[in-house]
C-alpha positions as CSV (number, residue, x, y, z in Angstrom):
1,M,0.0,-0.1,0.1
2,K,1.5,3.6,-0.8
3,G,2.3,5.3,2.3
4,S,3.1,2.3,4.3
5,Y,5.9,3.9,6.0
6,L,3.2,6.0,7.7
7,G,2.4,2.6,9.8
8,E,-0.3,0.2,9.1
9,A,-3.4,2.1,10.2
10,L,-2.8,5.5,8.7
11,P,-2.7,4.7,5.0
12,P,-6.2,3.1,4.5
13,Y,-7.8,5.7,7.1
14,L,-6.4,8.4,4.7
15,S,-7.6,6.6,1.6
16,A,-11.1,6.0,3.0
17,H,-11.4,9.7,3.7
18,A,-11.1,10.9,0.5
19,T,-13.5,11.0,-2.6
20,Q,-13.5,7.6,-4.1
21,P,-12.8,6.5,-7.5
22,D,-15.6,5.6,-9.7
23,Q,-16.1,2.3,-11.4
24,I,-14.0,3.0,-14.4
25,L,-11.0,3.6,-12.0
26,R,-11.6,0.5,-10.0
27,D,-11.9,-1.8,-12.9
28,L,-8.8,0.0,-14.4
29,A,-6.9,-0.7,-11.1
30,I,-8.2,-4.5,-10.9
31,E,-7.0,-5.0,-14.6
32,T,-3.8,-3.6,-13.9
33,S,-3.1,-5.7,-10.9
34,A,-4.3,-8.8,-12.6
35,L,-2.3,-8.2,-15.8
36,H,0.7,-6.7,-14.7
37,T,1.0,-8.0,-11.2
38,K,5.0,-7.7,-11.2
39,Y,4.4,-3.7,-11.9
40,A,1.1,-3.1,-10.2
41,G,3.0,-0.7,-7.6
42,M,3.8,1.7,-10.4
43,Q,-0.1,2.7,-10.5
44,I,-1.1,5.9,-8.3
45,S,-3.2,5.4,-5.3
46,P,-6.9,6.1,-5.2
47,E,-6.5,9.3,-2.8
48,Q,-3.5,10.4,-5.0
49,G,-5.7,10.2,-8.1
50,T,-8.4,12.4,-6.2
51,F,-5.7,14.8,-5.5
52,M,-4.4,14.9,-8.9
53,T,-7.8,15.7,-10.3
54,M,-8.6,18.4,-7.7
55,L,-4.8,20.0,-8.4
56,T,-5.5,20.2,-12.1
57,Q,-8.9,21.8,-11.1
58,L,-7.4,24.3,-9.0
59,T,-4.7,25.3,-11.5
60,G,-7.2,26.0,-14.2
61,A,-5.0,24.0,-16.5
62,K,-5.9,23.8,-20.2
63,L,-2.7,22.1,-21.2
64,A,-1.0,19.3,-19.0
65,V,2.0,17.0,-19.7
66,E,2.3,13.5,-18.2
67,V,5.8,11.8,-18.1
68,G,4.8,8.1,-17.4
69,T,1.5,7.0,-18.3
70,F,1.6,3.2,-17.4
71,T,-1.8,2.0,-17.8
72,G,-3.7,5.4,-17.6
73,Y,-4.9,5.9,-14.0
74,S,-2.9,9.1,-13.5
75,S,-3.9,10.2,-16.9
76,I,-7.5,10.0,-16.4
77,C,-7.6,11.6,-13.3
78,I,-5.7,14.7,-14.9
79,A,-7.8,14.8,-18.0
80,R,-11.1,15.1,-15.9
81,G,-9.7,17.9,-14.1
82,L,-8.7,20.0,-17.4
83,A,-10.7,23.3,-18.1
84,P,-12.9,23.1,-21.0
85,G,-11.1,22.7,-24.1
86,G,-8.1,21.3,-22.2
87,R,-5.7,18.6,-23.4
88,L,-3.1,16.3,-22.0
89,I,-0.1,15.0,-23.8
90,A,0.7,11.6,-22.2
91,C,4.3,10.5,-22.6
92,D,5.5,6.9,-22.5
93,V,7.7,4.3,-24.0
94,S,5.4,1.3,-23.6
95,E,2.9,0.3,-26.5
96,E,1.9,-2.8,-24.0
97,W,0.9,-0.7,-21.2
98,T,-0.6,2.4,-22.9
99,A,-2.8,-0.1,-24.8
100,M,-4.9,-0.6,-21.6
101,A,-4.8,3.1,-21.0
102,R,-6.1,3.7,-24.3
103,K,-9.0,1.3,-23.7
104,Y,-9.9,3.2,-20.5
105,W,-9.8,6.6,-21.7
106,E,-12.3,5.8,-24.3
107,R,-14.3,4.2,-21.8
108,A,-14.0,7.3,-19.6
109,G,-14.6,9.3,-22.6
110,L,-11.5,11.0,-22.6
111,T,-10.0,10.3,-26.1
112,D,-10.5,14.0,-27.3
113,R,-8.5,15.1,-24.4
114,I,-5.7,12.8,-24.1
115,E,-2.8,12.8,-26.8
116,L,-0.5,9.6,-26.3
117,R,3.4,10.3,-27.5
118,L,5.4,7.1,-27.5
119,G,9.2,7.7,-27.3
120,N,11.9,9.4,-25.3
121,A,9.8,11.8,-23.1
122,V,12.8,14.4,-23.2
123,E,12.8,14.5,-26.9
124,T,9.1,14.6,-27.0
125,L,9.2,17.8,-24.7
126,N,12.0,19.4,-26.8
127,A,9.9,19.0,-30.0
128,M,7.0,21.0,-28.6
129,P,6.6,24.7,-29.7
130,A,8.6,27.0,-27.5
131,D,5.6,29.3,-27.3
132,E,3.4,26.6,-26.2
133,E,3.1,27.2,-22.2
134,I,2.3,24.1,-20.2
135,D,-0.2,24.9,-17.1
136,F,0.4,21.3,-15.0
137,A,2.8,18.5,-15.3
138,F,3.1,15.2,-13.7
139,I,6.5,13.5,-13.5
140,D,6.1,9.7,-12.5
141,A,8.4,7.6,-14.9
142,D,12.1,6.1,-14.4
143,K,13.7,7.7,-11.5
144,A,17.0,8.6,-13.1
145,G,15.3,10.4,-15.7
146,Y,13.5,13.0,-13.3
147,P,16.1,15.7,-13.4
148,A,16.2,15.8,-17.3
149,Y,12.3,15.7,-17.5
150,Y,12.3,18.5,-14.7
151,E,14.7,20.5,-16.8
152,A,13.0,20.1,-20.1
153,L,9.6,20.9,-18.5
154,L,10.3,23.9,-16.6
155,P,11.2,26.3,-19.1
156,R,8.0,25.4,-20.9
157,M,5.8,26.0,-17.8
158,R,3.8,29.0,-17.7
159,P,4.5,31.3,-14.6
160,G,2.4,29.9,-11.9
161,G,2.2,26.7,-13.6
162,L,2.8,23.6,-11.5
163,I,5.0,20.4,-11.8
164,V,4.0,17.5,-9.5
165,C,6.7,14.8,-9.1
166,D,5.7,11.2,-7.6
167,N,7.6,8.8,-5.3
168,T,9.9,11.6,-3.7
169,I,9.7,9.9,-0.2
170,Q,10.6,6.3,-1.5
171,N,8.5,4.5,0.9
172,G,10.0,6.6,3.6
173,N,13.7,5.5,2.9
174,I,14.7,9.1,1.4
175,T,16.4,9.8,4.5
176,D,18.5,6.6,4.9
177,P,21.9,7.8,3.7
178,D,22.6,4.0,3.4
179,A,19.7,3.1,1.1
180,G,20.2,1.9,-2.3
181,G,17.7,1.6,-5.6
182,N,16.2,5.0,-6.7
183,V,16.8,6.6,-3.3
184,P,20.2,8.3,-4.2
185,V,19.1,9.9,-7.2
186,L,15.7,11.1,-5.9
187,R,17.7,12.5,-2.7
188,E,19.8,14.6,-5.4
189,F,16.5,15.3,-7.2
190,N,14.9,16.7,-4.2
191,D,17.8,18.8,-3.4
192,Q,18.0,20.3,-7.0
193,V,14.5,21.3,-6.6
194,T,14.8,22.9,-3.2
195,A,17.6,24.8,-4.2
196,D,15.9,26.0,-7.7
197,P,15.6,30.0,-7.5
198,R,13.2,29.5,-10.2
199,V,10.5,27.8,-8.3
200,D,8.8,27.2,-4.8
201,S,8.2,23.7,-3.6
202,V,6.8,21.7,-1.0
203,L,7.4,17.9,-0.7
204,L,4.1,16.0,0.8
205,S,3.6,13.0,2.7
206,V,0.9,11.8,0.1
207,A,1.0,8.3,-1.1
208,D,4.8,7.4,-1.9
209,G,5.7,11.4,-1.8
210,L,4.6,14.1,-3.9
211,T,7.0,17.1,-4.6
212,L,4.7,20.1,-5.7
213,V,6.8,22.5,-7.7
214,R,5.3,26.3,-8.9
215,K,7.2,28.0,-11.2
216,R,7.9,31.7,-10.2
């Protein structure tokens, strides 16, 4: 369970006291767990999905970008929060995983709001028009790529635009100097964001850690 570093009782309590996912999102979570058992943990938690929709709504986002789509749970949550006429550019490298995403986008009636771009996300971002400002971005892909995704996104964000970065607590291990895996690169990334004079940021203990970065 996401947020298990908070103890056994608190994460399910927090999840139960958020607006619950609808049947489409519940079915997507079940199918993802059944077909991609090894990678099911890559899917965001239900309360995080609710939070993502709310953040997208609060920013009034019309253009959003997602780096790391997996099977589409987060993209549905973001797309549902977009302002009228808004669109989401979803970046991923897996045709297999995003095939499920496409199925659920259609079921959710969101195919006109989401554009999938398969390939290297940095190249995808760099190919976007320089004058096309992004309102909202979500980074949830390979952790070693976070610094590059961040630097590719930030110049394209509008002033006041929001970047949300997932997994920045690493199940509570982010403060462990001896931890391996993705912890060292994410510790460096967290320090990079905190020291960046172009932004204001806060790291929240939501799910596996969410860093909110607002461009000044």
